[in-house]
Backbone as JSON Lines, residues from 0, in Angstrom:
{"i":0,"aa":"X","n":[32.22,-22.67,25.86],"ca":[31.14,-23.3,24.95],"c":[30.29,-22.35,25.66]}
{"i":1,"aa":"X","n":[30.2,-22.26,27.23],"ca":[29.0,-22.14,27.84],"c":[28.47,-20.72,27.71]}
{"i":2,"aa":"X","n":[29.77,-19.37,26.9],"ca":[29.26,-18.37,26.93],"c":[28.55,-18.47,25.33]}
{"i":3,"aa":"X","n":[28.48,-19.12,24.22],"ca":[27.95,-19.25,23.52],"c":[26.57,-20.08,23.91]}
{"i":4,"aa":"X","n":[26.55,-20.87,24.74],"ca":[24.93,-21.11,25.06],"c":[24.08,-19.64,25.63]}
{"i":5,"aa":"X","n":[24.85,-19.48,26.14],"ca":[24.17,-18.02,27.4],"c":[24.2,-17.11,26.13]}
{"i":6,"aa":"X","n":[24.69,-16.63,25.1],"ca":[24.69,-15.5,24.52],"c":[23.56,-15.95,23.46]}
{"i":7,"aa":"X","n":[23.27,-16.98,22.87],"ca":[22.45,-17.27,22.27],"c":[21.0,-17.91,22.8]}
{"i":8,"aa":"X","n":[20.99,-18.13,23.74],"ca":[19.64,-18.06,24.69],"c":[19.39,-16.98,24.81]}
{"i":9,"aa":"X","n":[19.94,-16.29,25.55],"ca":[19.42,-14.5,25.78],"c":[18.72,-13.75,24.56]}
{"i":10,"aa":"X","n":[19.6,-14.16,23.07],"ca":[19.01,-13.75,22.23],"c":[17.67,-14.2,21.86]}
{"i":11,"aa":"X","n":[17.7,-15.88,21.73],"ca":[16.37,-16.28,21.53],"c":[14.91,-15.68,22.24]}
{"i":12,"aa":"X","n":[15.4,-15.53,23.67],"ca":[14.59,-15.24,24.71],"c":[14.23,-13.73,24.47]}
{"i":13,"aa":"X","n":[15.29,-12.75,23.6],"ca":[14.87,-11.88,23.86],"c":[13.76,-11.25,22.35]}
{"i":14,"aa":"X","n":[13.13,-12.28,21.74],"ca":[12.65,-12.47,20.52],"c":[11.33,-12.09,21.0]}
{"i":15,"aa":"X","n":[11.13,-13.0,22.02],"ca":[9.46,-13.3,22.49],"c":[8.71,-11.35,23.06]}
{"i":16,"aa":"X","n":[9.78,-11.21,23.58],"ca":[9.45,-9.9,24.22],"c":[8.82,-8.57,22.83]}
{"i":17,"aa":"X","n":[9.37,-9.06,22.04],"ca":[9.62,-7.99,20.39],"c":[8.2,-8.5,19.91]}
{"i":18,"aa":"X","n":[8.36,-9.81,19.72],"ca":[6.51,-10.56,19.56],"c":[5.51,-9.89,19.91]}
{"i":19,"aa":"X","n":[5.82,-10.04,21.5],"ca":[4.56,-9.49,22.26],"c":[4.52,-7.98,21.67]}
{"i":20,"aa":"X","n":[5.5,-6.87,21.95],"ca":[5.82,-5.48,21.75],"c":[4.61,-5.36,20.25]}
{"i":21,"aa":"X","n":[5.01,-6.34,19.24],"ca":[4.78,-6.2,17.88],"c":[3.07,-6.17,18.28]}
{"i":22,"aa":"X","n":[2.61,-7.45,18.5],"ca":[1.41,-7.28,19.01],"c":[0.49,-6.09,19.69]}
{"i":23,"aa":"X","n":[1.27,-5.74,20.56],"ca":[0.91,-4.55,21.03],"c":[0.7,-3.66,20.26]}
{"i":24,"aa":"X","n":[1.52,-3.39,19.47],"ca":[1.52,-2.21,18.37],"c":[0.25,-2.65,17.5]}
{"i":25,"aa":"X","n":[-0.11,-4.01,17.04],"ca":[-0.85,-4.26,16.18],"c":[-2.27,-3.88,16.77]}
{"i":26,"aa":"X","n":[-2.5,-4.62,18.05],"ca":[-3.73,-4.11,19.02],"c":[-4.21,-2.59,18.93]}
{"i":27,"aa":"X","n":[-2.66,-1.59,19.41],"ca":[-3.26,-0.3,19.12],"c":[-3.81,0.08,17.65]}
{"i":28,"aa":"X","n":[-2.8,-0.24,16.78],"ca":[-2.85,0.62,15.48],"c":[-4.76,-0.5,15.07]}
{"i":29,"aa":"X","n":[-4.6,-1.3,15.63],"ca":[-6.74,-1.98,15.13],"c":[-7.35,-1.15,15.82]}
{"i":30,"aa":"X","n":[-7.03,-0.67,17.36],"ca":[-7.94,0.35,18.33],"c":[-8.33,1.89,17.49]}
{"i":31,"aa":"X","n":[-7.18,1.89,16.61],"ca":[-7.27,3.35,16.31],"c":[-7.89,3.41,14.86]}
{"i":32,"aa":"X","n":[-8.41,2.39,14.23],"ca":[-8.96,2.24,13.4],"c":[-8.52,1.88,12.12]}
{"i":33,"aa":"X","n":[-7.1,1.86,12.09],"ca":[-5.93,1.55,11.1],"c":[-5.7,0.08,10.42]}
{"i":34,"aa":"X","n":[-6.4,0.32,9.31],"ca":[-6.97,-1.19,8.65],"c":[-6.62,-0.9,7.17]}
{"i":35,"aa":"X","n":[-5.89,-1.73,6.6],"ca":[-5.94,-1.75,4.89],"c":[-7.11,-2.38,4.21]}
{"i":36,"aa":"X","n":[-7.78,-1.52,3.48],"ca":[-8.93,-1.86,3.16],"c":[-8.85,-1.99,1.81]}
{"i":37,"aa":"X","n":[-8.26,-1.59,0.83],"ca":[-7.98,-1.81,-0.66],"c":[-7.68,-3.26,-0.48]}
{"i":38,"aa":"X","n":[-8.55,-3.86,-1.63],"ca":[-8.88,-4.96,-1.53],"c":[-7.25,-5.58,-2.49]}
{"i":39,"aa":"X","n":[-7.17,-4.56,-3.7],"ca":[-5.57,-5.25,-4.39],"c":[-4.78,-5.23,-3.12]}
{"i":40,"aa":"X","n":[-4.62,-4.55,-2.29],"ca":[-3.28,-3.7,-1.78],"c":[-3.22,-4.9,-0.64]}
{"i":41,"aa":"X","n":[-4.5,-5.36,0.18],"ca":[-4.75,-6.66,1.05],"c":[-3.66,-7.82,0.6]}
{"i":42,"aa":"X","n":[-4.77,-8.21,-0.72],"ca":[-4.2,-9.4,-1.33],"c":[-2.79,-9.48,-1.31]}
{"i":43,"aa":"X","n":[-2.15,-8.05,-2.08],"ca":[-0.68,-8.29,-2.32],"c":[0.1,-8.46,-1.08]}
{"i":44,"aa":"X","n":[-0.39,-7.76,-0.34],"ca":[0.32,-7.88,1.19],"c":[0.19,-9.35,1.78]}
{"i":45,"aa":"X","n":[-1.2,-9.53,1.77],"ca":[-1.23,-10.83,2.36],"c":[-0.21,-12.22,2.11]}
{"i":46,"aa":"X","n":[-0.28,-11.99,0.6],"ca":[0.66,-12.73,-0.2],"c":[2.12,-12.62,-0.03]}
{"i":47,"aa":"X","n":[2.57,-11.71,0.11],"ca":[3.71,-11.0,0.74],"c":[3.97,-11.53,2.25]}
{"i":48,"aa":"X","n":[3.44,-11.7,2.62],"ca":[3.46,-12.51,4.04],"c":[4.01,-13.77,4.53]}
{"i":49,"aa":"X","n":[2.6,-14.3,3.49],"ca":[2.48,-15.95,3.34],"c":[3.65,-16.59,2.72]}
{"i":50,"aa":"X","n":[4.12,-15.79,1.55],"ca":[5.03,-16.06,0.64],"c":[6.84,-16.69,1.5]}
{"i":51,"aa":"X","n":[6.42,-15.38,2.03],"ca":[7.87,-14.83,3.32],"c":[8.28,-15.95,4.48]}
{"i":52,"aa":"X","n":[6.76,-16.46,5.08],"ca":[6.82,-17.39,5.91],"c":[7.05,-18.76,5.48]}
{"i":53,"aa":"X","n":[6.54,-18.75,4.39],"ca":[6.76,-20.49,3.8],"c":[7.69,-20.72,3.36]}
{"i":54,"aa":"X","n":[8.77,-19.57,2.58],"ca":[10.13,-19.72,2.08],"c":[11.02,-19.22,3.07]}
{"i":55,"aa":"X","n":[10.93,-18.58,4.1],"ca":[12.19,-18.41,5.17],"c":[12.48,-19.35,6.46]}
{"i":56,"aa":"X","n":[11.31,-20.2,6.9],"ca":[11.32,-21.01,7.53],"c":[12.22,-22.2,6.9]}
{"i":57,"aa":"X","n":[12.3,-23.12,5.86],"ca":[13.19,-24.03,5.35],"c":[14.27,-23.06,4.93]}
{"i":58,"aa":"X","n":[14.13,-22.23,4.63],"ca":[15.52,-21.43,4.03],"c":[16.52,-21.1,4.84]}
{"i":59,"aa":"X","n":[16.25,-20.67,6.1],"ca":[16.46,-20.79,7.43],"c":[17.33,-21.58,8.15]}
{"i":60,"aa":"X","n":[16.37,-22.48,8.1],"ca":[17.02,-23.99,8.68],"c":[18.21,-24.41,7.81]}
{"i":61,"aa":"X","n":[18.05,-24.4,6.15],"ca":[18.83,-25.04,5.76],"c":[20.56,-24.15,5.38]}
{"i":62,"aa":"X","n":[20.06,-22.92,5.61],"ca":[21.32,-22.54,5.16],"c":[21.86,-22.51,6.51]}
{"i":63,"aa":"X","n":[21.59,-22.76,7.43],"ca":[22.15,-22.77,8.9],"c":[22.65,-24.29,9.34]}
{"i":64,"aa":"X","n":[22.05,-25.37,8.63],"ca":[22.57,-26.66,8.25],"c":[23.52,-26.48,7.5]}
{"i":65,"aa":"X","n":[23.72,-25.8,6.71],"ca":[24.86,-25.54,5.27],"c":[25.79,-25.13,6.12]}
{"i":66,"aa":"X","n":[25.7,-23.49,6.34],"ca":[26.8,-23.34,7.44],"c":[27.79,-23.9,8.62]}
{"i":67,"aa":"X","n":[26.86,-24.49,9.28],"ca":[27.37,-25.36,9.96],"c":[28.33,-26.57,9.63]}
{"i":68,"aa":"X","n":[27.8,-27.23,8.78],"ca":[28.82,-28.09,8.1],"c":[29.79,-27.94,7.13]}
{"i":69,"aa":"X","n":[29.86,-26.29,6.85],"ca":[30.93,-25.91,6.44],"c":[32.36,-25.39,7.85]}
{"i":70,"aa":"X","n":[31.15,-25.45,8.78],"ca":[32.49,-24.22,9.71],"c":[33.06,-25.53,10.32]}
{"i":71,"aa":"X","n":[32.67,-26.95,10.49],"ca":[33.72,-28.27,10.92],"c":[34.77,-28.51,9.83]}
{"i":72,"aa":"X","n":[34.87,-27.34,9.06],"ca":[36.34,-27.85,8.1],"c":[37.09,-26.59,8.79]}
{"i":73,"aa":"X","n":[36.81,-25.52,9.49],"ca":[37.32,-24.09,9.44],"c":[38.25,-24.65,11.36]}
{"i":74,"aa":"X","n":[39.51,-24.88,11.21],"ca":[40.94,-24.97,11.89],"c":[40.37,-23.88,13.43]}
{"i":75,"aa":"X","n":[40.35,-22.39,13.14],"ca":[39.91,-21.59,14.45],"c":[39.16,-21.75,14.64]}
{"i":76,"aa":"X","n":[39.54,-22.34,16.08],"ca":[37.97,-22.36,17.1],"c":[37.48,-21.0,17.71]}
{"i":77,"aa":"X","n":[38.23,-19.99,17.54],"ca":[37.55,-18.48,17.54],"c":[36.52,-18.38,16.34]}
{"i":78,"aa":"X","n":[37.54,-18.5,15.83],"ca":[36.26,-17.85,14.31],"c":[35.43,-18.69,13.93]}
{"i":79,"aa":"X","n":[35.04,-20.22,14.4],"ca":[34.19,-21.19,13.96],"c":[32.89,-20.52,15.25]}
{"i":80,"aa":"X","n":[33.35,-20.38,16.12],"ca":[32.54,-19.85,17.64],"c":[31.88,-18.73,16.91]}
{"i":81,"aa":"X","n":[32.55,-17.72,16.53],"ca":[31.84,-16.52,16.43],"c":[30.87,-16.69,14.87]}
{"i":82,"aa":"X","n":[31.39,-17.29,13.86],"ca":[30.48,-17.6,12.82],"c":[29.21,-18.51,13.58]}
{"i":83,"aa":"X","n":[29.31,-19.25,14.32],"ca":[28.61,-20.04,14.53],"c":[27.59,-19.42,15.46]}
{"i":84,"aa":"X","n":[27.66,-18.54,15.89],"ca":[26.39,-17.31,16.84],"c":[25.86,-16.54,15.87]}
{"i":85,"aa":"X","n":[26.77,-16.05,14.47],"ca":[26.31,-15.07,13.76],"c":[24.84,-16.45,13.29]}
{"i":86,"aa":"X","n":[25.58,-17.15,12.57],"ca":[24.72,-17.73,11.77],"c":[23.39,-18.12,12.55]}
{"i":87,"aa":"X","n":[23.32,-18.92,13.85],"ca":[22.42,-18.61,14.96],"c":[21.57,-17.76,14.94]}
{"i":88,"aa":"X","n":[22.17,-16.7,15.26],"ca":[21.42,-15.3,15.38],"c":[20.7,-15.36,13.89]}
{"i":89,"aa":"X","n":[21.13,-15.28,12.69],"ca":[20.42,-14.68,11.53],"c":[19.38,-15.73,11.23]}
{"i":90,"aa":"X","n":[19.23,-17.22,11.95],"ca":[18.23,-18.16,11.54],"c":[17.05,-17.4,12.25]}
{"i":91,"aa":"X","n":[17.22,-17.34,13.58],"ca":[16.52,-16.72,15.07],"c":[15.6,-15.81,14.03]}
{"i":92,"aa":"X","n":[16.25,-14.71,13.8],"ca":[15.81,-13.15,13.52],"c":[14.66,-13.61,11.99]}
{"i":93,"aa":"X","n":[15.38,-14.39,11.13],"ca":[14.58,-14.66,10.02],"c":[13.28,-15.37,10.32]}
{"i":94,"aa":"X","n":[13.04,-16.4,11.27],"ca":[12.14,-16.95,11.66],"c":[11.41,-15.92,12.33]}
{"i":95,"aa":"X","n":[11.85,-15.48,13.82],"ca":[11.13,-14.01,14.61],"c":[10.4,-13.51,13.5]}
{"i":96,"aa":"X","n":[11.02,-12.83,12.47],"ca":[10.38,-11.45,11.85],"c":[9.16,-12.34,10.87]}
{"i":97,"aa":"X","n":[9.42,-12.98,10.44],"ca":[8.09,-13.88,10.23],"c":[6.57,-14.06,10.87]}
{"i":98,"aa":"X","n":[7.29,-14.52,12.18],"ca":[6.19,-14.42,13.32],"c":[5.67,-12.96,13.31]}
{"i":99,"aa":"X","n":[6.56,-11.53,13.17],"ca":[6.54,-10.42,13.46],"c":[5.53,-9.77,12.33]}
{"i":100,"aa":"X","n":[5.88,-10.33,11.03],"ca":[4.99,-9.79,9.96],"c":[3.65,-10.37,10.16]}
{"i":101,"aa":"X","n":[3.67,-11.45,10.62],"ca":[2.32,-12.29,10.6],"c":[1.59,-11.7,11.53]}
{"i":102,"aa":"X","n":[1.99,-11.84,12.74],"ca":[0.87,-10.98,14.02],"c":[0.61,-9.47,13.21]}
{"i":103,"aa":"X","n":[1.48,-8.62,13.12],"ca":[1.15,-6.81,12.68],"c":[0.11,-7.38,11.24]}
{"i":104,"aa":"X","n":[0.01,-8.33,10.45],"ca":[-0.38,-8.42,9.0],"c":[-1.75,-9.09,9.65]}
{"i":105,"aa":"X","n":[-2.22,-9.81,10.68],"ca":[-3.41,-10.79,11.18],"c":[-4.06,-9.01,11.87]}
{"i":106,"aa":"X","n":[-3.15,-8.01,12.52],"ca":[-4.09,-7.12,12.85],"c":[-4.59,-5.69,11.86]}
{"i":107,"aa":"X","n":[-3.59,-5.54,10.76],"ca":[-3.53,-4.35,9.51],"c":[-4.76,-5.02,8.77]}
{"i":108,"aa":"X","n":[-4.85,-6.47,8.6],"ca":[-5.24,-6.7,7.36],"c":[-6.85,-7.69,7.74]}
{"i":109,"aa":"X","n":[-7.04,-7.56,8.86],"ca":[-7.68,-8.76,9.44],"c":[-8.07,-10.12,8.77]}
{"i":110,"aa":"X","n":[-7.36,-10.88,8.83],"ca":[-7.08,-11.87,8.21],"c":[-6.87,-13.33,9.16]}
{"i":111,"aa":"X","n":[-7.89,-13.84,9.53],"ca":[-7.45,-14.88,10.84],"c":[-5.99,-15.65,10.35]}
{"i":112,"aa":"X","n":[-5.87,-16.5,8.72],"ca":[-5.57,-17.26,8.99],"c":[-3.36,-16.98,9.3]}
{"i":113,"aa":"X","n":[-3.48,-15.48,9.26],"ca":[-1.98,-14.88,9.17],"c":[-1.48,-15.71,10.77]}
{"i":114,"aa":"X","n":[-2.74,-15.64,11.7],"ca":[-2.11,-16.46,12.95],"c":[-1.78,-17.17,12.71]}
{"i":115,"aa":"X","n":[-2.44,-18.32,12.29],"ca":[-1.56,-19.39,11.93],"c":[-0.43,-19.79,11.34]}
{"i":116,"aa":"X","n":[-0.01,-18.83,10.57],"ca":[1.36,-18.54,10.03],"c":[2.2,-18.12,11.54]}
{"i":117,"aa":"X","n":[1.6,-17.44,12.28],"ca":[2.57,-17.25,13.31],"c":[2.98,-18.24,13.99]}
{"i":118,"aa":"X","n":[1.66,-18.99,14.5],"ca":[1.85,-20.28,15.54],"c":[3.03,-20.89,14.45]}
{"i":119,"aa":"X","n":[3.07,-21.61,13.17],"ca":[3.71,-22.16,12.57],"c":[5.0,-21.52,12.81]}
{"i":120,"aa":"X","n":[5.11,-20.11,12.86],"ca":[6.75,-19.8,12.87],"c":[6.93,-20.23,14.37]}
{"i":121,"aa":"X","n":[5.76,-20.23,15.47],"ca":[6.94,-20.31,16.78],"c":[6.84,-21.9,16.98]}
{"i":122,"aa":"X","n":[6.19,-22.68,16.06],"ca":[6.65,-23.97,16.18],"c":[8.18,-24.17,15.34]}
{"i":123,"aa":"X","n":[8.32,-23.37,14.42],"ca":[9.73,-23.0,13.84],"c":[10.64,-22.72,14.75]}
{"i":124,"aa":"X","n":[10.35,-22.01,15.6],"ca":[11.29,-21.47,16.71],"c":[12.03,-22.45,17.78]}
{"i":125,"aa":"X","n":[10.67,-23.43,17.96],"ca":[11.59,-24.47,18.75],"c":[12.64,-25.23,17.96]}
{"i":126,"aa":"X","n":[13.11,-25.1,16.85],"ca":[14.19,-25.79,16.18],"c":[15.32,-24.96,16.33]}
{"i":127,"aa":"X","n":[14.49,-23.8,16.67],"ca":[16.28,-22.74,16.93],"c":[16.44,-22.48,18.31]}
{"i":128,"aa":"X","n":[15.98,-22.92,19.06],"ca":[16.41,-23.43,20.8],"c":[17.71,-23.8,20.78]}
{"i":129,"aa":"X","n":[18.79,-22.98,21.21],"ca":[19.86,-23.11,21.54],"c":[20.25,-24.06,23.25]}
{"i":130,"aa":"X","n":[20.67,-25.06,23.34],"ca":[21.11,-25.78,23.94],"c":[22.35,-26.45,23.8]}
{"i":131,"aa":"X","n":[22.97,-26.64,25.11],"ca":[24.58,-26.97,25.47],"c":[24.65,-28.43,24.17]}
{"i":132,"aa":"X","n":[23.31,-28.99,24.1],"ca":[23.46,-30.31,23.78],"c":[23.68,-30.27,22.04]}
{"i":133,"aa":"X","n":[22.57,-29.1,21.95],"ca":[23.06,-28.87,20.24],"c":[23.91,-28.33,19.48]}
{"i":134,"aa":"X","n":[24.16,-27.3,20.34],"ca":[25.56,-26.71,20.22],"c":[27.1,-27.36,19.82]}
{"i":135,"aa":"X","n":[27.31,-28.15,20.62],"ca":[28.2,-28.69,20.85],"c":[28.23,-30.03,20.13]}
{"i":136,"aa":"X","n":[27.2,-30.52,19.54],"ca":[26.85,-31.31,18.23],"c":[27.14,-30.8,17.31]}
{"i":137,"aa":"X","n":[27.07,-29.7,16.76],"ca":[26.94,-28.73,15.43],"c":[28.33,-28.27,15.69]}
{"i":138,"aa":"X","n":[29.02,-27.94,16.79],"ca":[30.39,-27.46,16.51],"c":[31.44,-28.73,16.46]}
{"i":139,"aa":"X","n":[31.4,-29.78,17.12],"ca":[31.96,-31.2,17.24],"c":[32.42,-31.79,15.59]}
{"i":140,"aa":"X","n":[33.47,-32.11,15.5],"ca":[34.1,-32.61,14.38],"c":[33.51,-33.71,13.78]}
């Protein structure tokens, strides 16, 4: 059990430097004067980012919950643990990607409300934080 907690905790915290790196890339692109100015493209990209973030958070949390519920029927402990780690990582990646594209969109589209989406994603990441107690409860029958 401890190796699962450690593995997921490392994976969880690796996402934050990635988010900071994306913000750094966004800052560099903005300083180079690279921004999307075409109104149609800007609106389309902005809408896609908003839709992804709004849809991915509850969907990732729900799919994880449904997957964990199905795992409880599995009697092979090794397979159950491996699938749990996979489900948890996909949930973290789906939400972190929403944060990444929101931040990048903020710099490329200069729309301030995309930062609010990133903040909402950061709040959703709290629900993904792996703890021993949460993992134990998820994997118990």
